[in-house]
ROMAR-685356 format. One record per residue: x, y, z of N, C-alpha, C, O, CB in turn. Coordinates in steps of 0.2 Angstrom, whole numbers, plus 5000, padded with zeros to 4 digits. Glycine has a CB too. Layout:
XYZXYZXYZXYZXYZ...
//
This chain:
507355905164508055885164508155835169507855835174508455955166508555785167508655725171509055755177509455795177509055675168509055715183509455735189510155715188510355675184509155695195510555755190511255745190511555695194512155675195511655805191511055665198511255615203511055545201510855505205511055625210510955535194510755465191511155415194511755415195510855465184510755355196511055295199511455265194511355265188510555255202511955225196512355185191511955135188511755095192513055165195511855135182511355095178511655035174511355005170510855125174512355025175512654975171512554905173512654885179513454995171512354865168512354795169512954765166512954765160511654765166513354735170513954705167513854645164513454605166514454695173514154635158514154575154514454515157514954525161514354585147514154455157514454395160515054375156515454335159513954345160515054385149515654365146515954415142515554455138515454305141516554425143516954485140517054475133517154415131517554505144517154525129517354515122518054505122518454545125517154585117518254455118519054435118519354495114519154515109519154365115519954505116520354555113521054545115521254545121520154635114521554535110522254525112522554585115522354645112522654505105522954585120523354635123524054645120524454675123523354625130524154605115524854605112525054675110525654695109524954555107524554725108524754785105524854835111524854895109524254805100524754815117524854865122525554885124525954845126524554835129525654955122526354975123526455025129525955055131526555015117527055015132527155065138527255135135527355145129527755045142527255185140527255255138527955265135528055315131527155295144528455235137529155245134529155235126529455265122529655195137528755185124528655175117528255235113528455255108528255105115527755255117527355315114527855375114527855415109526755325118528155385119528555445119529155445114529355495111528855465126529455385113530055385109529755395102530155425097530355315109529155375100528855385094528755465093528855485087528255355093528555495098528455565097529055605096529155645092528155595104529655585099530255615098530555605092530855645089530755595104530455545089530655525082530255555076530555555071530755455081529655575078529255605073528855545069528555555064529655645068528955485071528655425068527955405072527755345071529055375067527755445077527155425081526555415077526355465073527155475087526255365078525555355074524955375079524955355084525555275072524555415076523955435080523455385081522955395084523655495077523555325078522955275078522955245085522355225087523155215073523455235088523455205095523955235099524555235097523455125095523855245105524355265110524155235117523655245119524555345111524655195120524455175126524855215132525455225130524655095127524555235137524855275142524855245149524355225151524555345141525355255152525455245159525755305163525955345159525755175161525755305169526055365172526755375170527155335171525955355180526955445168527555455165528055475171528355525171527555515160528155425176528655445181529355435178529455395174528555395187529755475181530455475179530655505173531255505171530655405179530255545170530355575164530655645166530155685168529855585159531255665165531555725168531455785164531355775158532255715170531555845167531655905163530955935161531055995158532055895157530455905162529755935159529455975164529056025162529355875157529455965171529055995175529556025181529955995184528555955178529456085183529756115188529256135194528856185193530156185186529156095199528656105204528956085211529456045211528056075202528556105216528756085223528556015223527856005224528456135228528955965223528755895223528655865230529055875234529255855220528055845231527855815238527555745236527055745232527355855242527755695239527455625238526755625238526455655243527755575242526355595234525655605233525255585239524855615242525355575227525455525242525155495247525255525254524955515259525255415248525855565254526055595260525855675261525955705266526755595261525455695256525255765256524755785261524255755262524955785249524955835266524555845271523955895269523955925264524955885277523455885273522855935271522655975278522555945283522255895269522656035277522556075283522256145281521856155277523156085287522556195284522256265283522556295277523156275275522356305289522256345275522556385269523156425271523156445276521956435266523656425266524256465267524356505261524256485256524856415269524656565263524856605257525656615257525956595262524456675258525856645252526556655251526756645244526456655239526956615256527456625243527656615236527256555233527156505236528456595237527056565227526656515223527056455221527756455221526356545217526756395221527056345217527056355210526656385207526656275219527556335207527656345199527756285196528156245197528256395198527256275191527356215187527456245180527156285177526656175186528056215177528256245170527956205165528056145165528956255170527656235160527456195154528056205149528156255146526756225151528356155147528956155143528856145136528756095133529456095145528856205132528756205125529256245121529156285117528056235123529856235124530456275120530356345122530256365127530456255113530456385116530356455117529656485118529556545119530656495111529156435118528456455120528356425127527756425129528056435115528756405131528656385138528356435142528456495141529356355141527956415147527656465152527556435158527456375159527056495149527556475164527356455170526656455172526256495170527756495175526456405176525856405180525956425187526256385191525456335179525656475189525756495196525156475200524556485198525856575197525256435206524756415210524856435217525356425220524656335209524356465220524356485227523756525229523356545225525056515228523756535236523256585239523556655239524156665240523156555246523056705238523256775238523656795232524056845233523556785244523656765227524056785221523856855218524256885215524156735216523256865219523056935216523356995220523357045218522256945217523656975226523957025230524757025229525157055232523857015237524956995223525656985221525657015214525756975210525956915222525657085213525657105206526257095202526257095196525557185207526857075205527457065202527357005197527756995193527957055207526856955199526756895195526556915188526756885183526356845199526056955188525756975181526157035178526257035172525057005182526457075182526857135179527557105178528057145179526857185184527657055174528257025172528357045165528157015160528356955173528657105163528557135157529057105152529057115146528757215157529557065155529957025150529656965148529856935142530657005154529156935152528956875150528156875149527956835144529056825155527756915152527056905152526656965148526356945143526756905159526757025150526457085147526957115144527457145147526057125153526957125137527457145133527357225131527857255130527557115127526757245131526557315129526257355134526257335140526157315123525957405132525657455137524857445138524557475142525857525136524557405133523857405133523657325135523957285132523557425126523157325139522857255141522157265141521857315142523157245149521857205139521157195139520957135143521157085141520857195132520557145148520257085152519657065149519157105149520257115159519557005148518956975145518656935151518956885154519056925139518056945154517756915159516956905158516756925152517856955166516656885163515856885162515556915168515856945173515656805162514856915167514456955172514456925179514356955184513756945170514656855180514756825187515356845190515356865196514656755186515956845186516556855189516756925190517156945194517056815185516556965185516757035185516657075192517057105194516357075180516057065195515957105202516357075207516557105212515257095204516657015206517056985212517756995211518157015216516956905211518056995205518756995204519057045199519657055198519056925202518657075195518957125190519357175193519857185190518357155186519057205198519457265201520157245204520657275203519057295207520157185207520757155209521257145204521857155205520657095213521057115198521557095193521757165190522357165188521157055188521357215189521557275186522057305190522557335188520957325185521957305197522457335202523157295201523657325201522157335209523057225201523657195200524057205194524657205194523557115200523757225188524057235182524357305182524857325178523557235176524057355186524257425186524657455192524857505192523657465184524657415197524857445204525657465203526057425201524757395209525757525204526457555204526657565197527257575195526857505207526257555192526457555185525857595181525457565178526557485182525957655181525457695177525457695170525057725166525457775180526057665167526057665160525657615157525457615151526857645158525357565161524957515158524157535158523957565164524957445161523857535153523157545153522757485152522957445148522957605147522157475155521757415155521057435153520757475156521757385162520857395148520157395145519857335148520257285149520157405137519157325147518857265149518257255145517957305143518757255156518057195144517457175141517057125145517357075147517557155133516457135147516057085151515557045147515057075144515757125157515656985146515256945142514656905146514756905153515656885138514156885143513656845147513956785149514356755146512956835143513656755155513956695158513556635155512956635155513956695165513956585153513656515152513956485145514156525141512956525151513856425145514156385139513756405133514056405127514056305140513056425134512656435128512956505124512756515118511956445130513356545128513656605124514356595122514656635120513656655130514556525121515256515119515156505111515256455108515556445122514956565108514856565101515156625097515456665100514056555100515056625091515356675086515056745088515456795088515256655079514456745089514156815091514456845097514556905097513356805091514556805102514856835108515556845107515856895110514756785114515956805104516656815102516756885099517256915100516856755098516256905094516356965091516357025096516657075094515756975086516057015102516057075106516757085109516957145110515557055112517157035109517857045111518257085106518657125107518156975113518157055100518457095094518257165094518657215092518357055087517557175094517357245094517657295099517857345098516557245096517757265105518057305111518857315109519057375110517957275118519157265107519857275105519957325100520457365100520157205103519557325095519657365089519457445091519857485090519257345083518957445095518757515097519257545102519357605102518057505101519657505105520157525110520757535107521257555110520257475116520857525100521457535096522057495099522557515099521557605095521857435101522457385103522857365097522657365092522157325106523557365099523957345094524257275095524057245099524557395093524857255091525057195091525457175098525657125099525557175085525657235102525957225108525457215114525757225120526457275109524857215113524357215118524357145121524657095118523657235115524057135127523957075130523157065132522857105135524357075136522957005130522256985132522356945138522756905139521956945126521856955143521856925149521156885150520656925150522056975155521156825151520556785152520456775160520856745163520656715149519956805162519756805169519056775170518556805169519756875172519056705172518456665172518556595172519156575173517956695167518056555170518056485169518256465162518556505159517356455171518156405161518356375155518056405148518456415143518156305154517456435149517156465143517556525141517656545136516356485144517656565146518056635145518756615143518956655139518056675152519056575146519756555144519756535137520256555133520056505148519356485135519356465128519156525123519556525118518756415127518656565125518556615120519056675120519256695114517856645122519356695126519856745126520456715122520756755118520056765133520656655123521256625120521156625112521556645108521356565122520556605110520356605103520356675100520656695094519756575101520156725104520156795101520856815101521056855096519756845106521256805106521956825106522356795100522756825097522356805112522156725098522556695093522356725086522656725081522356615093521756755086521456785079521556855078521656875073520756765079521556895084521656965083522356985081522856965083521457005090522357025075522957045072523456985071524056995071523257095076523056925070523456865068523856835074524356805073523856875062523656865080523956835086524356885091524856915089524456785084524056885097524356935102524456895108524156835109523956995103524856925113524956885119524256875123523756915123525456925124524256825127523656825132523856785138524356745138523056785129523556795143523656765150522956735152522456765151523856825155523056675156522456645159522456655166522956645170522556565157521856675169521756685176521156645177520556675177521756755178521156575178520556535179520256545186520656545191520756465177519656545186519256555193518856495195518456495200518856615193518856435191518456375193518956315193519456325190517856365188518756265197519156205197519256175190519856165188518856155202518756175186518756155179519356185175519756155172518056155176519356255175519856295172520456285175520956285171519656365171520556285181521156285185521556215183522156215183521156295192521156155183521556095182521556075175521956025174521156045187521256105171521256075164521256125158521756135155520656035163520656165158520556205151521056265151521256285145519856225151521356295156521756345156522456325154522856375152521756385162522656265154523356245153523356205146522956155145523556195158523756225142523856185136523756215129523856185124523456125136523356275129523256315123522756295119522656315113523856315120522256255121521656235117521156295118520956305123521356165119520956325112520556375113519956365107520056335103520856445112519456405108518856395103518156415106518056435111518956325100517756395101517056405102516656345100516856305096516756475099515956345102515556295100515156305093515156365091515056275105514956255090514556265084513856225086513856175090514856235078513356245084512656205085512756135084512356095087512156235081513156115079513256045078513756005082513755945082513356035071514156045086514656005090515056055094515156115092515155975085515356025099515656075104516456075102516756035100515656035111516656145103517356155102517556135095518156125094517756125107517156145090517356125083517756185079518056175074516756105079517756245082518056305079518556325084518356355089517556355077519156325082519656355087520356345085520456335079519556315094520856355089521556355088521956325094521756335099521856415085522556295093523056285098523456355099523756375094523456225096523356385104523756445105523956455113523456455117523256505103524556455114524756455121524756515125524956565121525456425122524656525131524656585135525356605137525856565136524256575141525456665139526056685142526256655149526756645151526156755142525656645153525656615159524956605161524456625158526056665164524956555166524256545170524356565177524856535180524056465169523956605180523956625187523356595190522756615189523956705187523456545195522856515198522856535205523256515210522956435198522456585207522356605214521756565217521256575215522156685215521956515221521556465224520956505228520456465230521856415228521056565230520556595234519956605230519356615233520856665236519956605223519356615219518856565220518256565219519556625212519156505223518656445224518156455230517656425230519056385225518356505234517856525239517156545237516756535241518156575244517156575231516456595229516156545223515656565220516556665226516556495222516256445217515656405220515756375225516856395215515156405216514556365218514756295219515156265215513956375213514356255223514556185224514456145218514956095217514056155230513956155214513956115208514556125203514756085200513256135204514756185203515356205199515956165202516456145198515456275198516056165208516556135211516556055209517156035207516556145219516056025210515955955208516155945201516455895199515255925210515855985197516055985190516755975188516955935184515656035186517156025191517856025190518255965193518755945190518156085194517955935198518255875201518255815196518655765196517955855207517755815191517755765186518455765182518655705180517155775181518755815180519355825177519955795181520355765179519455895174519855815188520355785193520355715193520955675193520255815200519755685193519755605193519955575187520355525187518955595194519855615181520155585175520855575175521055525172519955635169521255625178521955615178522155555181522655515179522355675181521855535187522055475190521855415186522255365186521655475197521355415182521155355179521655345173521755285171520455365176521855395169522155385163522955375164523255345160522055435158523255405169523955415169524255415176524855415177524155475166523855415181524155425188523755395193523355425197524155505190523855325194523455285198523555305206523155305210523655215197524155325207524355345214523955405216523655415222525055365215523855455211523455515212522655495213522355525217523455565206522455445210521755415210521655395217521155405220521655365205522155355220522155325227522055385232521755375237522655285228522455435231522455495235521755525235521455545240522955545233521455525229520755555229520255515232519855545236520555565221520355445232519855405235519955415243519355405246520055335234520455435246520555445253520355515255520255525261521255435255520355565250520255635252519655665248519555725248520855675250519255625245518655655241518255705246518055755243518255605238518055675252517655715256517955785258517655835259517455675262518655785258518955845260518955895254518855955255519755835262518955865248518955905242518255935241518155995240519055865235517755895242517055925242516955975248516556025247516555865243517255965253517156015259517656075258517656125262517355985265517956085252518456135251518956145256519256205257517956205251519256095258519856095262520356125258520556105252520156025264520656185260521056225255521756195253521956195247521256285259522056155257522656115255522556055251522856045246523056095261521956025252521755965248521655995241521855965236521155935251521256055240521156075234521756105230521856095224520656135234522156135234522856165231523256105229523556105223523256205236523256045232523655995230523355955224523655945219523755935236522655955224522355925218522455965212522555935206521555915219522456025212522556075207523256065204523456055198522456145209523756065209524456065207524655995204524955995198524956065214524355945207524555875204524155865197524455845192524255815208523555895196523255895189523655935184523755915179522555925190523855995186524256035182524956005180525156005174524456105185525255965184525855935183525755875177526055875172526155895189525155845178524955795173524855825166525055795161524355745176524455875167524255905160524855935157524955935151523755965162525355975161525956005158526355955155526655965150526256045164526455895158526855845155526555815148526955805144526955785160525955805148525655785142525755835136525855815131524955765143525555895138525655955133526355955131526455975125525356015136526855955135527555955133527755905128528155925124527955955139527455845129527655795124527255795118527455775112527655725127526655825118526155815113525655875112525055875114525755745113525955935110525655995111524955995107524456025109526056055108524955965101524355975097523955905096523655895091524555995090523955865101523555815102523555765097523055745094522855835103524155745095524255685090524155615093523955575089524855695086524255615099524155545102524155545110523555545113524655505100524655555113524755555120524255605123523855585128525455565122524255665121523855715124523055695123522655715128523955785121522955665118522255645117521955605122521255605124522155605110522355565126522055525132521755565137521355545141522555485134521955635137521655675142520955685141520555715145522055745142520655665136519955675134519555615136519055605133519855685126519755575141519355515143518655535144518555585148519655485149518155505141517455525143517155585139516555595139517355535150517655625136517455685132517055675126516555715125518055725131517155615122516755605116516055595118515555625115517055545112515955545123515255535125514955605129514355625128515255475130515355635133515155695136514955755132514455785133515755715141515355765126515255815122514555805118514155845116515755825117514455735117513855715114513255735118512655755116513755645112513355725125512755745129512655825129512155845129512955725137513255855130513155935130512855955123512356005124513855965130513055935118512755955111512055935111511555965109513155925105511855865112511255835111510755865116510155875114511255765111510955875122510455895128510355965128509855995130510755865134510856005125510856075125511356105129511456095135510156095127511756145126512356185129512156215136511656255135512756235125512456205141512256235147511756195152511656215157512056305146511456145149510956115153511356075158511156075164510556065148511856035156512256005161512956045161513156065155512355935160513356045166513956075166514456025162514355965162514256095173515056055160515456015156515755955160515755895158516056055154515855965166516155905170515655855172515755795173516455935177514955875173514455835174514355785167514255725168513755865175514455815162514355775155514955725155514855675153514355815149515555755156516155715156516155655161516355595159516755755157515855665167515755615172515355555169515555495170515455645178514855575166514355515163514755485158514755425157513755545161515155525154515455505148516055455150516155405147515755555144516355465156516855425158516655355160516955305159517255455164516055355164515755295165515555255159515655195159515055305169515355285154515155255148515855225145515855165142514855295143516355265145517055245142517255185146517555135143517555295142517255185153517455125157516955065156517255015155517355145165516355075155515955025153516154985147516154925146515155045152516255025142516554995135517154965136517254915133516555055130517654995140518254965141518154895144518554845143518755005146517754885149517554825152517254775147517454715147517154835158516854795143516554755138517054725133516954665131515954785134517554765132518054745127518554695131518954665128518454805125518454685137518954645141519554675143520054635144519054585137519654745143520254775144520354795151520954815153520254835139519854795155519954815162519554765166519054725163519754885164519654755173519254715177518754755180518654815180519654675182518254715183517654745186517854795192517454835194517154695189518354785196518554825201518654895199518454945203519154795205518954905193518954975191518355005190518155065191519454975185517854965187517154995185516855015192516555075192516754935182516954975197516654995203516955055207516555095209516654935208517555055206517955115209517755185206517755235209518755105209517655175199517455245196516755265198516655325199517555225188516355215198515655225200515655255207515355305208515255165200516055225212516055255218516255325219515955365223516455205223516855335216517155405217516755455214516755515216517855405214516455445208515955495205515355505209515155565210515755475198515055455212514555465217514755505223514355555225514255405219515355495226515555535231515755605230515655645234516155495234515855615223516055685221515355715219515355775217516555685215514855685220514155715218514055725211513855785208514055775222514355685207514255685199513855635196513755575200515055685196513555645191513155595188513555535185514055545183512755625182513255475185513555415182513155385177513255325175513555365188512655425174512355405168512055465164512055515167511655355170511955465157511755525154511055535155510755505158511855515146510855595153510155615154509655565150509855535145509955685151509055555153508655505151508355525144508155475140508055495155508455585142508255605135508755585129508555585124508055675135509355565131509855555126509655485123509555435127510555555129509655475117509555415113510255395110510655425109508955425108510155325108510755305104510955345098511455355096510655225102510355365094510455395088510755465089511155495085509855405084510555495095510855565097511555555098511955605095510455595103511755505102512455495103512855485096513355525095512555435107512655445092512955425086513055485081513555495078512655365082512455525081512455585076513055635078513355655074511755615076513055645085513555695087514255675087514755705085513355725094514355605089514955575089515255575082515955565081514955515092514855575077515155565070515555625068515955625063514555555065515355685071515755745069516255765075516455825075515255805068516455715079516855735084517555745081517755715076516955675089517955785085518655805082519155745082519655755078518955865087518955695085519455635085519255585080519555535079519455605092518755605075518655565070519155575064519355635063517955575067519455525062519955525056519755475051519755415052520655515059519755505045519555465039518955425040518855365038520155415037518455455043517755425045517755375050517255345052517555385039518355365054518455315059518355355066518855405067519055275059517955335070517855365077518455335082518355275083517155365080518855375084519355355089519155375096518955425097520055385087519255325101519055345107519655335112520155295111518455295109519555365118520055355124519655305128519155315131520155425127520055245129519755195134520355175139520855185138519555135129520155145144520555115149520755045147520355005144520255115156521455025148521654965146522254945151522754975151521954965139522154885154522654865159522554885166521954905167523354895157523054895170522954915177522654985177522755025172523554905181522455005183522255075184522855125182523355115184521955085191522655175179523155225177523455215170523955245168523755225182523155175166523355155159522755165154522155145156523555085158522855195149522355215144522655205137523255205136522055285145522155205132522355205125521955245121521355265123522255125122522155275116521855315111521855275104522355265101522155385110521255255102521255205097520655205093520055215096521355135100520655185087520055165083519955095082519555075078520155205076520455055085520354985084520054945090520354935095521154955083519354945089518954915094518354875091518154895086518754965100518054835094517454795092516954845092516754865098517354735096516654865086516054905086515454885090515054925092515854925079515354825091514854795095514854825102514354835105514854715095515454825105515554855112515254925112514954935117516254845114515454965107515155035108514355035107514055065111515455075102514154995103513354985102513054965109512554985111513154935096513454915112513154885118513154935123512654935127513554825120513654975124513755025129513155075128512855095133514455055129513155105122512555155120511855125122511455165125512555175113511755065120511155035122511055025129510455035132511054965118511555015133511455005140511355065144511055065149512154975143511455125141511355185144510855225141510655285144512055225144510555205136509955245133509355195132509455135132510255265126508755235133508155195132508055175125507655125124507655235135508255205120508155195113508655215109508655195103507455225111
//
């Protein structure tokens, strides 16, 4: 297996490919299209959606003034995902497992008397008892079952998913039951898909325990499993009743998993929030060192960005798709190299470098952005090139069945314009894609 600390191997072209920027639209154009129902998924240009009111309820602190210090507990920060009658809160804070009233909200979160917790062999010994206690403390009417799955991306498949259904059926759960996902992104995706499918849909709650899940996969309702031919090809959009992020769970997170999650944090800065990216550049060492307030702020800001995108574009017709910067290349790495060989964030990090490289070759960004992306990923201890075993044909084969392919056309998320601006488009010079793949693959 190639080292995850691959050196940045990009050779920048001396002459950029000419491309007109006349089609570059501000976010207001994209959002007005969404509201009118006339939004085209062929291209969306995105910049930071500042000033758009009514979508997020959170404790607002200017990003560059955010202090970093010791861990504090108390009332959680709440970020609201605004989806009309399917809206839900994201609770963020330290010691939330000791606040059972957050989960025991029977008007909003747990509707019936039966709960099943879906977790894995790594997380169960650490947090299962705490979550069961939070669900039942002072309330003997609620019964909790649980199923413990094997840990790892390679188990994100149909055979493992059936273990959840087996336990739910054996426990005689009904349509008023609640599924609870306790774990990282794999558990969240699988539990959510099980909840979407069991009895044609039951309540579920996300309790993410990794940075990756806390800043990205637990928010927005994307659920599913992998197929041997492609990642996340089988699934559903299905929103949780709430997301509960107890930042204390990061105390037991391995260093490699921590770095993997930071790839998604970096992504938000690149595509939509340049000010947040600047904050990361100033505070990356604090994030790697697990400074509690720095991590809490990064999680909060990421959730705000994700919640806003989901509120405007729940089912990824355009704006939300930009959250997948680097994912098309990254998913190809995960599929081609083998599920679980690299963590998701490691693959996404290399994929972001490739997307940035392609954006530069198209003439859509300048070299300073290329360098800043390389620098911050290296400081986050993330790879900046794919595994050496990946070939051009491997990339093309997997990318051909990517979820963003429409009518045979591969659409990509690329950067365009100043930092914090991105596009979701199928209109690009194919030579730039070929040149990028050739630059990062030996054959």
